[in-house]
N, C-alpha and C positions, 0 to 999 in steps of 0.2 A: 147689395149683392153685386159682385164683380163678374163680368161676362166677357168672353172672347169674340162675341158676335161683332161684325162690322157695324159702324155707326148707323148705316141705312137699315140694317136688320133690327137694331134696337129701336130706331124711330118708327119703322113700319110695325113692329110688334106693339109698341106703345099705342100707335094710332089704332091698330086693330082692337086692342083691349078697350079703347075709348069709343069704339063704334065708328071710326073714320077710316079713310083710305089715303094713300099717297096722292091720288087724284084730288081729293079734297084740299090737301095741303098745297098742291100745285095751283089750284084755283085761287086760293088765298094769296099765294105769292105772286100770281099773275104770270107764271111761266109754265112751260110744258112739263108733263110728267117725267120725261127723260132728263130734262134739266134739273128738276127737283131731285131726282135720283142721284144725279151727279153731285149736287150740292150736299145732299145727305151723306154721301160717301167721303166728301172732302174734309180735311182737317180745318180749313178756313173757308169763309164765305164773305162776300161783300157785306159791309156793315148794314146797308139798307135791307138786304135779304135776311140777315141775322135778326134785325129788329122785327121784320114781318113774321119770322118764324116764332119769335118770342111772343108776339101778339096773337098767334093762332089759338083759337079755342076749339077744342073737340066738342062733339055733340053733348058730351057729359059736362061741359063747362070747364074742363081742366086745360091747363096750358102744358106745352111740351116741357119736360124737365130740363133745366138749364144744362145739366151734365151731359145730356144727349146731343146738344146743339154744337155745330162747328163754331170755331172762334171767329168773331167778326173782325175782318181785316181788309182794308182797301189796298189795292195795289195799282201802281201806275202801269198802263198798258203800253207796249211797244218800246222801241229804243229811246234813250234819252236824247234831248234836244242837242243838236250840234254834232252828232256822231259822224255824219257824213263829212262834214268839214274837217274834223280831226283825222279821219281816215285819209282824206285827200292830202292833208298837210304831212302826215307820216309818209305817204307814198312819194311826195315831192322831196322830202328830206332824204329818203332812201335813194332816189334817182340822182340827186345832186352829189351824194357821197360816192356813188359808183362811177360817176363820170370822171 
């Protein structure tokens, strides 16, 4: 059955049907309820969080259906190495051309 509910709504609905809450999932993930809510709304989540979500068992013993989970994807945080040096080099080239 296809639904237009956001991912979090589908996960929370599934949890409720299994006798669990978003707080239970947050405890399992080791993060706050607010962060769990953000993760549930995202299209992607860090692979470590995705694996923990996959391993969660509701009180009924069921696991969260894979189609409800965000895609596991790790991303590098912050600017790439050497960005400041490249910026300084570009500025130096620009100054030498205008002189």
